[in-house]
C-alpha positions as CSV (number, residue, x, y, z in Angstrom):
1,M,-76.1,-43.7,48.0
2,V,-75.9,-39.9,47.8
3,P,-72.7,-38.9,45.9
4,R,-70.3,-36.7,47.8
5,R,-70.1,-33.0,46.5
6,R,-66.6,-32.2,45.5
7,R,-65.0,-29.2,47.4
8,R,-64.2,-26.3,45.2
9,R,-60.3,-25.6,44.8
10,P,-58.8,-22.4,46.2
11,W,-58.0,-19.8,43.7
12,H,-54.5,-20.0,44.1
13,R,-54.3,-23.6,43.1
14,T,-56.4,-23.4,39.9
15,R,-54.8,-24.1,36.6
16,A,-55.6,-20.6,35.2
17,Y,-53.7,-19.0,38.2
18,R,-50.7,-21.3,37.5
19,L,-50.6,-20.4,33.8
20,T,-50.9,-16.5,34.6
21,R,-48.0,-16.7,37.1
22,T,-45.8,-18.6,34.7
23,A,-46.5,-15.9,32.0
24,L,-45.7,-13.1,34.3
25,L,-42.4,-14.6,35.5
26,A,-41.3,-15.1,31.9
27,V,-41.9,-11.5,31.3
28,V,-40.0,-10.3,34.1
29,L,-36.9,-12.7,33.3
30,V,-36.9,-11.4,29.7
31,T,-36.8,-7.8,30.9
32,V,-34.0,-8.4,33.3
33,V,-31.9,-10.2,30.7
34,A,-32.3,-7.5,28.1
35,R,-31.3,-4.9,30.6
36,C,-28.2,-6.8,31.6
37,E,-27.1,-7.5,28.1
38,G,-27.6,-3.7,27.2
39,D,-25.7,-2.6,30.2
40,G,-22.8,-4.8,29.3
41,D,-22.2,-2.7,26.0
42,V,-21.8,0.6,27.7
43,T,-18.3,1.8,27.8
44,A,-17.3,5.2,29.3
45,P,-15.5,7.7,27.2
46,G,-11.7,7.1,27.4
47,G,-12.2,3.5,28.4
48,P,-10.0,0.6,27.1
49,D,-11.6,0.8,23.7
50,G,-11.2,4.6,23.3
51,P,-14.0,7.2,22.6
52,D,-15.4,5.6,19.4
53,T,-17.0,2.6,21.5
54,V,-20.8,2.1,21.9
55,A,-22.1,4.2,24.8
56,A,-25.6,4.6,26.2
57,G,-27.0,2.4,23.4
58,R,-25.7,4.6,20.6
59,A,-22.6,3.8,18.4
60,H,-20.3,6.7,17.5
61,A,-20.0,6.6,13.6
62,A,-16.5,6.9,12.2
63,P,-16.1,10.1,10.2
64,S,-16.0,9.4,6.5
65,T,-12.8,9.8,4.8
66,R,-12.4,10.6,1.0
67,P,-9.5,9.1,-0.9
68,T,-6.8,11.6,-1.6
69,P,-6.8,12.7,-5.2
70,P,-3.6,11.8,-7.2
71,P,-1.2,14.7,-7.7
72,R,-1.1,16.6,-10.9
73,P,1.7,15.9,-13.3
74,L,4.6,18.3,-13.3
75,P,5.9,20.1,-16.4
76,R,9.1,18.9,-18.0
77,S,12.4,19.6,-16.0
78,R,15.4,17.3,-16.1
79,P,16.2,15.4,-13.1
80,T,19.4,16.2,-10.8
81,S,19.5,13.3,-8.3
82,L,17.6,10.1,-7.1
83,R,16.9,9.0,-3.7
84,I,15.6,5.7,-2.3
85,P,15.6,6.2,1.4
86,S,14.9,2.6,2.4
87,L,18.1,1.6,0.7
88,G,20.1,4.4,1.7
89,I,20.6,5.7,-2.1
90,D,21.0,9.4,-2.8
91,A,22.8,9.6,-6.2
92,P,23.4,12.2,-8.8
93,I,21.8,11.8,-12.3
94,I,23.1,12.3,-15.8
95,G,21.5,12.1,-19.0
96,I,21.8,9.2,-21.3
97,G,20.4,8.2,-24.7
98,L,20.5,5.1,-27.1
99,T,23.5,3.2,-28.5
100,K,23.9,2.5,-32.3
101,E,22.2,-0.8,-31.7
102,R,19.1,1.1,-30.3
103,E,19.8,-0.1,-26.9
104,L,19.5,2.0,-23.7
105,E,22.9,3.3,-22.6
106,T,24.3,3.1,-19.0
107,P,26.3,5.4,-16.9
108,P,30.1,5.3,-17.4
109,I,31.4,2.1,-16.0
110,D,34.2,4.3,-14.1
111,K,31.5,6.1,-12.4
112,P,29.4,3.3,-10.6
113,K,27.7,5.7,-8.3
114,L,25.9,7.7,-11.1
115,V,22.2,7.0,-12.1
116,G,21.4,7.6,-15.8
117,W,18.1,9.1,-17.0
118,Y,16.8,8.4,-20.4
119,R,16.5,11.8,-22.0
120,G,14.0,10.5,-24.6
121,G,11.5,9.6,-22.0
122,A,9.4,11.5,-19.5
123,T,11.0,13.5,-16.9
124,P,10.4,12.8,-13.1
125,G,6.9,13.9,-12.3
126,E,5.8,14.3,-16.0
127,Q,3.1,12.3,-17.6
128,G,4.5,9.0,-18.8
129,A,7.3,6.7,-17.8
130,A,10.6,8.2,-16.7
131,I,13.5,5.8,-17.0
132,A,16.3,5.6,-14.5
133,V,19.4,3.1,-15.0
134,G,22.2,2.2,-12.8
135,H,24.9,-0.4,-12.3
136,R,24.6,-3.3,-10.0
137,D,28.3,-3.7,-9.5
138,T,31.6,-3.3,-11.4
139,R,35.1,-5.0,-11.2
140,T,35.8,-2.7,-8.3
141,G,32.9,-3.6,-6.2
142,P,29.1,-2.8,-5.5
143,A,27.6,0.0,-7.5
144,V,24.7,2.4,-7.0
145,F,21.8,-0.3,-7.5
146,A,23.5,-3.1,-5.7
147,G,20.6,-3.8,-3.5
148,L,17.9,-2.6,-5.8
149,A,16.1,-6.0,-6.0
150,S,15.3,-5.8,-2.3
151,V,13.4,-2.7,-2.4
152,K,9.7,-3.4,-0.9
153,R,6.3,-2.5,-2.2
154,G,5.1,0.8,-0.7
155,K,8.4,2.3,-0.3
156,Q,9.2,5.7,-1.7
157,I,11.5,7.0,-4.5
158,E,12.4,10.5,-4.8
159,A,13.6,12.3,-7.9
160,R,14.9,15.9,-7.4
161,R,14.5,18.2,-10.5
162,A,16.4,21.2,-11.9
163,D,13.4,23.4,-11.2
164,G,13.7,22.8,-7.5
165,R,10.7,20.4,-7.3
166,T,10.7,16.8,-6.1
167,A,8.7,13.9,-7.5
168,V,7.8,11.3,-4.9
169,Y,7.0,7.9,-6.2
170,T,5.6,4.9,-4.3
171,V,6.9,1.4,-5.4
172,D,4.2,-0.9,-6.8
173,R,6.2,-4.0,-7.7
174,V,9.7,-5.3,-8.6
175,K,10.1,-7.6,-11.4
176,V,13.1,-9.6,-12.9
177,F,13.1,-10.3,-16.6
178,D,15.4,-12.4,-18.7
179,K,17.3,-10.1,-21.1
180,A,16.4,-12.5,-23.9
181,S,12.7,-12.0,-23.5
182,F,12.6,-8.4,-22.0
183,P,9.2,-6.8,-22.3
184,D,10.0,-3.6,-23.9
185,K,6.3,-2.4,-24.1
186,E,5.5,-3.2,-20.5
187,V,8.6,-1.4,-19.2
188,Y,9.0,1.5,-21.7
189,G,5.4,1.8,-23.1
190,P,3.0,4.8,-22.5
191,T,1.3,5.1,-19.1
192,R,-1.9,7.0,-17.9
193,R,-0.2,8.6,-15.1
194,P,3.3,9.8,-14.1
195,E,5.4,6.6,-13.3
196,I,9.1,5.7,-13.0
197,R,11.1,2.6,-13.9
198,V,14.4,1.9,-12.2
199,I,16.4,-0.5,-13.9
200,T,19.6,-2.5,-13.1
201,C,21.3,-5.9,-13.9
202,G,20.1,-9.2,-12.2
203,G,20.0,-12.9,-12.5
204,L,23.1,-15.1,-13.0
205,F,26.4,-13.5,-13.9
206,D,28.7,-14.8,-16.9
207,R,32.2,-13.3,-17.4
208,R,31.7,-13.2,-21.1
209,S,28.1,-12.1,-21.4
210,G,27.4,-10.5,-18.1
211,Y,24.2,-10.7,-16.3
212,T,21.3,-12.8,-17.7
213,S,18.5,-10.6,-16.4
214,N,17.3,-7.1,-15.4
215,V,15.7,-6.0,-12.3
216,V,12.9,-3.5,-12.8
217,V,11.2,-1.5,-10.1
218,F,7.7,0.0,-11.1
219,A,6.4,2.9,-9.2
220,H,3.8,5.7,-9.6
221,L,3.9,9.3,-8.5
222,T,1.9,10.0,-5.2
223,A,3.3,13.3,-4.2
224,T,5.2,16.4,-5.2
225,K,7.2,18.9,-3.2
């Protein structure tokens, strides 16, 4: 019996044709998807994300910013007043020294709205730590620094000087120290930049011994005007 001759398949039904067609379809699909994804990133200037968004496949680089250099220390000049705008404080300053027991003096108790500046330390804006002291309260009511413990980090303290300049400080931190273990070196010690310490009473109150602690605000010079 003579075997039947197999008929040759048409070219469009061959395996080679199917593989070639599949590969071409894959290339077309990848190209279309890539174009769609690229078009989705295009935002017109002034759109919802503003002018610094990606446009036409290129990102607008943000301008580089250099850190603002610290202000130069000011020459010595006695302070005349102290302002803490966030607390509504604007008080005149008087000079104070040390007691016979080598303790820091305070402004007169009958003048609770005065701030005392330690004459043996730096003046506002000068290199070192300027020391400002005030009462929290008296028998007649709240004093100049009644709300000092509530000042927030980043708020400003301004000290006006006799030469017409103003030293502007930014608050770094607020600490409460027990008087029995007060860190003299941390509060009164030398500093590498112009700083200020604003001090008042804090903690618990005892009628015989007074307050148990001190509130100390640490701030550094950030501007002069």
